[in-house]
C-alpha positions, 0 to 999 in steps of 0.5 A: 575728860579730854575725850569728851572735849575733843569732839567739841574742839574739833567742831570749833576747828572745823568752823575756823577752817571754813572762815566762820569762826566769828559766826555767833550763830554757829558758835552758839549752836556748837555750845548748845549741842555740847551742853546737851551732850554733857548734861546727858553724859554719865560715867559709870553709876555716879560719874557726871560732868559739871560746868561752872563759869569762872564767876561761879555760876552753875551751868551744868550742876551735876552732883555739886553742893548747894550754891549757898552752902559752905561746901560750895564756897570751899569747892569754888575756892579750890577751883583754879585755872591750873588745877587738874583734880578736885575733891569735895563733899556733897552731904556725906558723900565724898566726890573726886573729879578731873577739872579742866578750865575751858577757854572758849567758854571761860568755864571749868568743866569737870568729870566727877564721881563718888570716891567710893565708886572711883576707888572700888576697883582698886580696893577690889584689886588689892583684896584680890591680890592679897588673897591671891598672894596669900593663896598662890603666887601663880594665880597672882601672875595669871591675874596680872596677865589677865589685867594686862590683856583685858584692861591695860592693852584696851586702854592703850588702844583707846589712848591711841584712838584718841590721839588719832582723833585729836590729829583730825583723822576722823576715819580712824577705827579702834580694834580689839575686845573691850570689857566692862566700862572700857567697852562702854567708853569705846561705844561712847567715843565711836558715837561722838566720832559719828556725830562729828563726822556728820557735822563735818559732812554738813559743813563740807556740804555748805562749803561746796554748795555756793556757785562761787569758788572759795579758797583758803590761802596761806597769807605768807606763801600764797599756797592754797590750803582748802578749796571747794568743788566750784574751784575745780569746775571754774578753773578746769582742774582736777580737785586733787590738783587744786591744793598744789597750785598757787594764786599765780598759777590761776592768774592771767600772768600779765601785769597787773594780774600776776603772783606779785600783784596778788601778794600785794593784795593779800598783804593789803588784806592783813593791814586793812579792811576786806578787799573786793576787786576784779581780776583777770584769771586763767583756766587750765586750758589757757582761756582768760576770763574775768572774776570778782574777788573778795578777800578777808583775813582770818586764822585757820588751823594755827595759820594766818590765812586769807579767805577768797571768794571768787565769782565768774563775771565773764558773762556780765563783762560780755553783756556790758561790752555788748550794751556799750556797743548798742548804746553807742550805736543808739546814740549815733542813730539818735543824733543822725535822725532828723527828728528831735528825741528826748527820753526821761526816767520814770520821774519825768527827769531828762536822760537823753537829748539828741542833736535835733532836740538840742537845736529846737529846744536850745538845751544841750545834753549836758544842761538838760540831763536830770532836769524835769521834762517840762523845763526843757520841752516847754509848749503852749497851745496856739489857740489859748496861748496857755502853757501845755501840761508836761506830756510825760505825766499822762504817759507815765500814769496811763502807760499808753502812747499819746499824740500832742495836739496839732495846735502845739507850739514849742517855746525854745530856751531863747524864746523862739516859737515853732509849730511842732508835731509830737508824740510820747510813748512809754519805755518799758523794761523786760517785765513790761514795767514803765521805766521812762518816756520817749518824746519824738517831735519835729518842726512843722512850721515850714510845713504849716506855712506851705499848707496855708499857702496851698489852702490859699491857692485852693480857695483861690482856685475854688473862688475862680471856679465859682466866681462867675456863678457868684457874680451872676447870683448876686446880680440877680439878687440885687436886681430883684431887691432894687427892682422891687424897691423902685416899684414900691416907690412908684406904687406907694399909694397901692399899699397891698401891692407895695407890701407884696413888692417889699416881701419879694425884696425881703426874700431876695435879701434872705437869699443873699444872706444865705449866699454870704453864709456859704461863702463864709463857711467855705472860707473858714469852716467852723462849728455848725449852726443848725436850723430847720432847713429845706434839704431839697432846695439846698441840694438843688441850689448848690449842685446847680450852682456848680454845674451852671455853664457846663455840659454836664446834666443834673438829675435830681428827683426827690421824694415828696415825703423826705423827712425834715433835718436840722442842719447848717445850710451853708456847711451842707451846701459846701459839702454838696458843692465840693462833691459835685465840683469833684465830679464836674472836674472828672467829667468834661464831655457832653452827655456826662450825667450827675445823679442825685437821690434823696430818701428816708432810711433807718440805719443801725449806725443811728439811734434815730431815723436818717436821711440819705443823699446819694451823689453818683457820676459816670466818670472814670472812677478810682482804684481801691488804693486811691479810695482808701485815702480819699478823705485824707487831708492833702491827698489828691490825684489832681495835678494842681489840687490841694487835697482839702475838699473832701477832707472838709466834707468829711469834717462837716458831716462828722460835726453834724453827727452823720456819715459820709461813704464812697464807693468806686470802680475804675471805669464805673464812676463814683458814688458818694453817700451822705447820711444825716440824722433826721430831726435835730441832731445833738451836735447842732445848736438849734435856731429859733422858729420864724413865727412872730412872738409876743414879747415884753412891752418896753425894754431899755436896750443897749446896742453896740456896733461899729457901723453907723448905718446898723446903729441907726437901723437898730434905733428905728427898729427898737423904737418901732417895737416900743422899746427904749434904745441906746447905741455905742460904737465900741465895747469901751463905750458900752461898758461906760454906758452900762456902768452909768445906767447902773449907778443911776438905778436904771440898768439896761434890760438887754444888751446886743453887742457886735462880736468883733470891732476893728481896732477896738473892744468887741463883744467877745471881750466886753461881755466878761466885763459886763457880767463882772459888773452885773452877773444878771446881765442879758447880753446877746451877740450879733455878727455876720460871721455865723461860722465863728466858734463863739456863735456856735457856743455862745453860752460858753462865752457868757451870752444868752442868745445870738443873732446872725446879721442880717436878721429880720425883725421877727427873728429879733422879737423871737430872741427877746421873747425867749430871753424874757421867758427863760430869764424874767 
């Protein structure tokens, strides 16, 4: 019976030795395999093993009485923890067994067999001896000797073999010849030992498999009792030397990494929970390195022991030192650069704010850390005055670098506002996942101020260049207007001649209007307000205007079949002026020539036909590096230039849906090529045609303008057209008049409002209030600032049409006709 239980006990001891005695899964595995073994075990013919729990449950019911019978109750009454043998009946058979109370299972384990079979050898032995004694004493002596040799001595050898196994010597071997049941028992034991050896090797492989060093130490002496192979590899010792060492031998040896401190740690494990700490260890060659140690107390082989799991963390320590050095270097760098830097995590919360960012935002690193970026980096749009969205949100969502708009203004903690230039970019880890955002920005308030000053200087320079021509043209136009009006007064009776003179005066006025539009475009730029235009006239007038009074000749011979274009005459005229002005400044001697060509073309860059304008000079030309930057804002080769002229040209052509290109070689002159879509480009807002239309017979019209002369003229014009005009001088009065008319039930059919009123409410603000009162109101915006964005996108602001001052009556009638056809 003991030999059956010994392998099981050995497995439990092995489990305790590796510190897994509390592992339910391993203990259950041992129990399940033991049950299987015991169920299948058979001793002789009737011998079998039974297992009965202390509560009386049959676990392995091998030849026991029925659990409901009186024999079974009698059997259970005989079971006691200190009982060795038991006799019981199963039916008519008597059985006898050896019983052992097995504590790990809290169950009785017994090996029982039929009494008859058990004592059969004895009975046979008695009979044989009686016969032998009866026959001859000599034969009895020989038989006794045979029993000694074949039974007793093999049994002794088996007993000695079992003692070796119980002492843990699984490599022990049993020798000699065994017969009968002893031979069977020997083979059974050998198979059991082989199974235990296999299990031992399995658990030894598990013990040696981890990359961490595992020690089993005596809690009292600190002596190493067991160690896996990693211990030898980590510390550089021969595996046979490990068990001769103490913890002090493999520690750094200086305080607090000594044997005494290690003993305190071990003592702490006995009285408290498992411990984990870092320890400075020493290899055999004297090299010191850092390890992470986990300690846990347990009982092993009857000793109070400590299980130590040790991990080499020297590489992590070195990486941490390098990371700390890099972090310090990065912090120094970020605090030294001249731009503000803010970094966030993947939720948009601030992690780092450098010194410049602290100064610009008013938030210190300590105050900003952990706050949302939008709290620290608060920006507004300078045009709308509205708060800008959190710049980190789009970067985290899209994972791309984003430049903030140029009209961004930073609002500091104390309310100070600064114009800034900023960009945001994602921060990615080694697997390219976005883990945060970096924001880099700088204060460009001073730069913008300087740019504005430069722009003013540029405009003053340009005005100085153009002043003579402007004065000459205006004097000519005024002379034409004044002369025709005077002649009309002298010849008032000659109606045909008077009509012709007034027509000429009107043409002079329109030319004056075009000239003022060019000046407005030059001063402010803006969205193009397109209309069918005579491109040949625009080129001729503007190029000639710039070259007037210079020794430079102009060659321009346009084809008669040039396709029509819809453009903003003032803006395209400014492009021609800027390019020709640049050529003029590069060529100052007699005989210099500027050639301008215009032709129809079909280009793959356009979905429709286009008109090409080529402006060529014979000046000094440019090298390729300069040519690459020619359209960059503020790039100039002139000593006093601002570098804005060609940048404005590029912007105007692009807004017209066109292309501007340049080619040049040093000493060979420069060629600018402009390509504009033929017909009406979608980028431009068309103007109305010039034919006089038929409109509604009588309208009630409200005119708002701050100029008394304009109001009086409007009264005369609308009265002459058969309408009922009413005038006000500002937006507030217009709102009151409109509300009063609605109250009386006689609302206005049409409202014409000046865009801006100095010191008062203009049409830009009043239109929203009128539409709030009357969503069906028809409001027309009128202004001399044709390049104002509201004029280019009037519908976006609630207006139904726009009039550029000064305007002709036919223009007004056309607007009225269109409004009341579209909106009857």
